[in-house]
C-alpha positions in Angstrom: 147.2 69.2 116.2 143.7 70.1 116.8 142.0 66.9 115.1 143.9 64.3 117.6 143.6 65.8 121.0 141.5 63.7 123.0 139.8 65.8 125.3 136.1 65.4 127.3 133.7 68.7 126.6 133.0 70.9 129.4 130.6 73.7 129.4 131.1 76.4 131.8 129.4 79.7 132.2 131.8 82.0 133.9 129.4 84.9 134.0 126.6 86.8 132.3 124.0 85.2 130.1 122.7 86.9 126.8 124.0 89.5 124.7 123.1 92.4 126.2 122.3 92.8 130.2 119.7 95.2 131.4 122.1 97.8 133.0 123.7 98.3 129.3 126.8 96.2 129.9 128.1 94.0 127.3 128.3 90.3 127.7 130.8 88.7 125.2 130.3 85.0 124.3 133.7 83.0 123.8 133.8 79.4 122.9 137.0 77.5 123.7 138.5 74.2 122.7 139.3 71.7 125.7 143.3 71.2 125.9 143.0 69.0 128.8 144.4 65.7 127.7 143.2 63.7 130.9 139.4 64.8 130.8 140.5 67.4 134.0 139.2 71.1 134.2 142.3 72.7 133.3 141.2 74.6 130.2 137.9 75.4 132.1 140.3 77.1 135.2 142.6 78.9 132.7 139.5 80.8 131.2 137.9 81.3 134.3 141.1 83.0 136.0 141.8 85.0 132.9 138.1 86.3 132.7 138.1 87.1 136.4 141.3 89.0 136.2 140.0 90.8 133.1 136.6 91.6 134.7 137.9 93.0 137.7 139.4 96.1 135.9 136.5 96.2 133.1 133.3 96.4 135.3 131.4 97.1 131.9 132.1 93.9 130.4 130.7 90.1 131.3 132.3 87.2 129.4 130.4 84.0 129.1 132.9 80.9 128.2 131.8 77.7 126.9 134.4 74.8 126.5 134.1 72.0 124.2 135.6 68.7 123.2 137.8 69.1 120.3 135.6 66.7 118.7 132.6 68.9 119.3 133.9 72.5 119.2 134.4 73.3 115.6 130.8 71.6 114.4 129.2 73.4 117.4 130.6 77.0 116.3 129.4 76.2 112.6 126.0 75.4 114.2 126.0 78.8 116.2 126.9 80.7 113.2 124.2 79.0 110.7 121.7 79.9 113.5 122.5 83.4 113.4 124.0 83.5 117.1 127.7 83.4 116.2 130.0 83.6 119.4 131.7 87.0 119.8 135.0 85.0 119.9 135.8 81.3 118.8 138.9 79.5 119.7 138.8 76.9 117.3 140.9 74.8 114.7 140.0 76.7 111.5 139.1 80.0 110.3 139.2 80.6 106.5 135.8 79.9 105.7 134.3 82.4 108.1 136.9 85.1 106.8 135.8 84.2 103.3 132.1 84.9 103.9 133.0 88.3 105.9 132.1 86.9 109.1 135.0 88.0 111.0 136.9 91.0 112.0 140.6 91.4 110.8 143.3 91.4 113.3 143.9 95.2 112.9 140.4 96.0 113.6 140.9 94.2 117.1 144.2 94.6 118.3 146.6 97.4 118.9 149.6 97.6 116.7 152.3 96.2 119.4 150.2 93.4 119.7 149.4 92.1 116.2 153.2 92.9 115.4 154.3 90.8 118.3 152.9 87.3 116.7 155.5 84.9 115.3 155.7 85.6 111.6 154.9 82.2 110.3 151.9 82.1 112.3 150.6 85.5 111.7 151.4 84.9 107.8 149.2 81.6 108.4 146.4 83.4 109.7 146.0 85.8 106.5 143.7 85.6 104.0 143.5 88.3 100.9 146.5 89.7 102.7 144.6 90.4 105.9 144.8 88.7 109.1 141.6 87.3 110.5 143.1 84.3 112.3 145.0 85.2 115.3 147.1 82.2 116.5 146.3 81.1 120.3 148.6 77.9 120.6 151.4 76.3 118.7 153.6 73.6 118.2 156.2 72.2 115.7 157.7 68.9 115.2 161.1 67.1 115.5 162.4 64.0 114.9 162.3 61.6 117.8 164.4 58.8 118.5 164.5 56.1 121.4 167.6 56.7 123.0 167.7 53.4 124.6 167.1 51.5 121.3 169.8 53.4 119.3 172.4 52.5 122.1 171.6 48.7 121.6 172.0 49.2 117.6 175.4 51.2 118.1 174.0 54.4 116.4 175.3 57.4 118.1 173.3 60.7 117.8 170.2 61.2 115.7 170.3 61.5 111.7 171.4 64.5 110.0 170.3 63.2 106.4 168.0 60.7 104.5 170.7 58.7 103.9 171.7 58.4 107.7 167.9 58.1 108.7 167.9 55.2 106.5 171.0 53.2 107.9 170.0 53.9 111.3 166.6 52.1 110.5 168.5 49.3 109.1 170.7 49.0 112.1 167.3 49.3 114.3 165.9 46.5 112.3 168.7 44.1 113.0 168.0 44.5 116.8 164.4 43.4 116.1 162.8 46.8 116.7 159.3 46.6 115.7 159.0 50.0 114.0 162.5 51.1 113.1 160.9 54.1 111.4 157.0 54.9 112.1 155.6 56.3 109.3 152.0 57.3 110.0 150.3 58.0 106.5 146.9 56.6 107.9 143.7 58.9 107.5 143.9 60.5 111.0 146.7 62.9 110.2 148.3 62.1 106.8 148.6 65.5 105.8 151.1 66.6 108.5 153.3 63.6 108.4 153.1 64.3 104.4 154.1 68.0 105.0 157.1 67.3 107.0 158.5 65.0 104.3 157.8 67.7 101.4 159.6 70.1 103.6 162.5 68.1 104.1 162.4 67.0 100.1 163.0 70.8 99.6 159.3 71.5 98.6 156.1 72.0 100.3 152.3 72.0 99.5 152.5 75.3 98.0 154.5 77.9 95.9 155.7 81.5 97.0 152.5 82.8 95.5 150.4 80.3 97.3 149.6 77.9 94.6 149.3 73.8 95.4 152.6 72.1 94.2 151.6 69.1 95.5 152.6 67.0 92.3 156.2 69.0 92.0 159.2 67.0 90.8 160.9 67.4 94.2 157.8 66.3 96.1 157.4 62.9 93.7 161.1 62.4 94.6 160.2 62.5 98.0 157.5 60.0 98.2 159.8 57.8 95.5 162.7 57.6 98.3 160.3 56.8 100.9 159.0 53.9 99.1 162.4 52.6 97.9 164.4 53.3 101.0 162.0 52.8 103.9 158.8 51.0 103.1 160.1 48.4 100.5 162.9 47.4 103.0 160.7 46.6 105.7 161.6 49.5 107.8 158.8 51.1 108.6 157.0 48.2 110.8 154.2 45.8 110.5 151.4 48.0 109.7 151.5 49.3 106.2 152.0 53.4 106.4 148.6 53.9 104.5 147.1 52.3 107.5 149.1 53.2 110.2 147.6 56.3 112.0 149.6 58.8 114.3 147.6 58.0 117.3 148.8 54.5 117.2 152.8 55.2 116.0 152.5 57.7 119.0 151.2 54.8 121.4 153.8 52.4 120.1 156.6 55.1 120.7 155.6 55.6 124.3 155.4 51.8 124.5 159.1 51.8 123.5 158.2 50.1 120.2 159.4 52.7 117.9 163.0 53.8 116.9 162.3 56.9 115.3 159.2 58.9 114.3 158.4 62.9 113.7 156.6 63.8 117.3 155.4 67.0 119.1 156.0 68.1 122.6 153.1 66.4 124.1 154.6 62.9 123.0 157.7 63.9 124.1 156.2 64.3 127.7 154.0 61.3 127.5 156.7 59.0 126.5 159.1 60.0 129.2 156.6 59.6 131.6 156.5 55.9 130.4 160.2 55.6 131.0 161.3 56.3 127.1 164.3 58.2 127.0 163.7 60.6 124.0 166.2 61.9 121.5 165.3 64.8 119.3 166.9 66.5 116.2 165.6 68.7 113.6 163.9 67.0 110.6 166.9 65.6 108.3 166.8 66.5 104.5 168.1 65.0 101.6 171.6 66.4 102.4 171.0 67.8 105.8 168.5 69.8 108.1 165.2 70.2 106.2 164.5 73.7 104.7 162.0 74.5 107.6 160.4 72.3 110.3 156.3 72.3 110.0 154.4 74.2 112.4 151.0 73.9 113.6 148.9 76.7 115.2 145.2 76.7 116.6 143.0 79.7 116.0 141.0 82.4 118.0 138.9 84.9 116.1 136.3 87.6 116.4 132.8 87.7 114.7 131.1 90.6 113.6 127.6 89.4 114.2 126.9 90.8 117.4 128.9 94.3 116.7 131.0 94.0 119.6 134.1 95.2 118.0 135.5 97.4 120.7 135.0 95.0 123.6 136.4 92.0 121.6 139.4 93.6 120.5 140.0 95.2 124.5 139.6 91.3 126.1 142.1 89.7 122.9 144.8 92.6 123.7 144.8 91.0 127.3 144.7 87.4 126.2 148.0 88.0 124.5 149.6 89.8 127.4 153.0 87.8 127.7 151.8 86.2 131.1 148.7 85.0 129.8 150.2 83.3 126.7 153.0 81.7 128.5 150.5 80.3 131.2 148.4 78.3 128.6 151.5 77.2 126.8 153.0 76.1 129.8 150.2 74.3 131.1 149.5 72.4 127.9 153.1 71.5 126.5 152.6 73.9 123.9 154.6 76.7 122.3 153.9 80.7 122.9 152.7 82.2 119.6 154.2 85.8 120.6 157.9 86.8 119.8 158.4 88.0 123.4 157.0 85.2 125.1 158.9 83.0 122.9 162.1 84.6 123.9 161.1 84.4 127.9 160.5 80.7 127.7 163.9 80.1 125.8 165.3 81.5 128.7 163.3 79.9 131.3 165.3 76.6 132.6 162.2 75.0 133.7 161.3 74.7 129.9 164.7 73.5 128.8 163.2 70.5 127.4 161.6 72.5 125.0 164.3 74.5 123.5 164.7 72.7 120.5 161.0 73.1 119.1 161.1 76.8 120.5 164.4 77.2 118.3 162.2 75.7 115.2 159.2 77.8 115.3 160.0 81.2 114.3 161.2 79.9 110.9 158.5 77.1 110.7 156.3 76.6 107.7 152.3 76.2 108.2 150.0 74.2 106.4 147.9 76.7 104.1 145.3 76.8 106.3 144.1 80.4 104.9 142.9 78.6 101.5 139.1 77.9 101.9 139.9 74.9 99.6 142.4 73.3 102.1 139.7 71.3 104.1 138.9 69.5 100.9 142.5 69.1 99.7 143.3 68.2 103.3 140.9 65.2 103.3 142.0 64.0 99.8 145.6 63.7 101.3 144.6 61.9 104.5 142.7 59.4 102.3 145.1 58.9 99.6 148.5 59.9 100.3 149.4 56.3 101.4 149.2 54.7 98.2 152.1 56.8 97.0 154.5 54.4 99.0 152.7 51.3 98.8 153.0 48.6 96.2 151.3 49.4 92.9 150.7 52.7 91.3 153.6 55.2 91.1 154.2 58.2 93.4 154.0 60.4 90.6 150.6 59.2 89.8 149.3 59.2 93.3 150.7 62.8 93.8 149.4 64.0 90.2 145.4 63.1 91.2 145.8 64.7 94.0 147.7 67.7 92.8 145.0 68.2 90.0 142.2 67.8 92.3 143.7 70.4 94.7 144.2 72.7 91.5 140.4 72.2 90.8 139.5 73.2 94.1 141.6 76.2 94.4 140.0 77.6 91.4 136.9 77.8 92.9 137.9 79.9 95.7 
């Protein structure tokens, strides 16, 4: 999610400057990512309202907020940390390296027991390293299989596919109706690691085993990519652009133009496509013989840095951040899903969010990428650059996944 959000950088000082005010009050520095897809100031206004409400009842604390584009925010936080001027709080895309370097407070050092226990379990687990939670989920999403209802109707297809065989059969019918992309399979370098994980889960495995060790070249994973090559790619059912060259952004844009029969999508794409007149159908990701073992979840993270010794103030503010009304407002404003059990329940019961019900149903049992592993950034990049070869003419899927798997294990052994 984080790598592909299109946003303009905004910098806003909401109050205070510097770490300590002359009167002894504490000033917290918070760096946050910009979620406004249209270049507006909704993220800036969200934090401004949150800070105003908090400081009204906490007169001894000032909070300085800096909102940055997703293109820049992770890099800028890294530069601040390296320069010895870490923010007290960062809301960014990754936490693992900072946790491994001992630079972050654990969640239980910051949050009350009820607040920490309220995170949806898959999200909390993904925020752990060495059995301690450092990354606190701030925003979440999951994926479903989307289909263009009008194209399905024209092809005589009744409902979304529930198995791989049905998916391939539906793609054949769409191709006969000259649909440009019967099934869009974006395995290009933009976000291939996410598309890959969805297929690995639907094939019965994933990136790691129960002990957290990489299993990228497992027998199940190899069979998944052999199926994709034989049943979709070689039959010309994935469109005019080779999957290894097709980026998610381009696949999503094609879906919103009405050129795609099926693809794996998230809530923001649903909203964008419907605005452009595409009638979106959605079902849980199909598996070999039925529903995939779980959906893929995605989360962005918020964390507290130790450098300026503001543990108490950081913790009190984060407890406020995770109040249901604040979690629900941010999720609702940005077509995202709430990260807490209680807020998830509230949104499910709200008819205004009926179009998110299917996503909400999948999130509590979803599986996230192994973002707590410091090796994941390197492994993820390797997948982005090379996984498309597993469905192209030439090398066998077993060879491609085997090479990625060996390099993942080597990276893992250096953690």
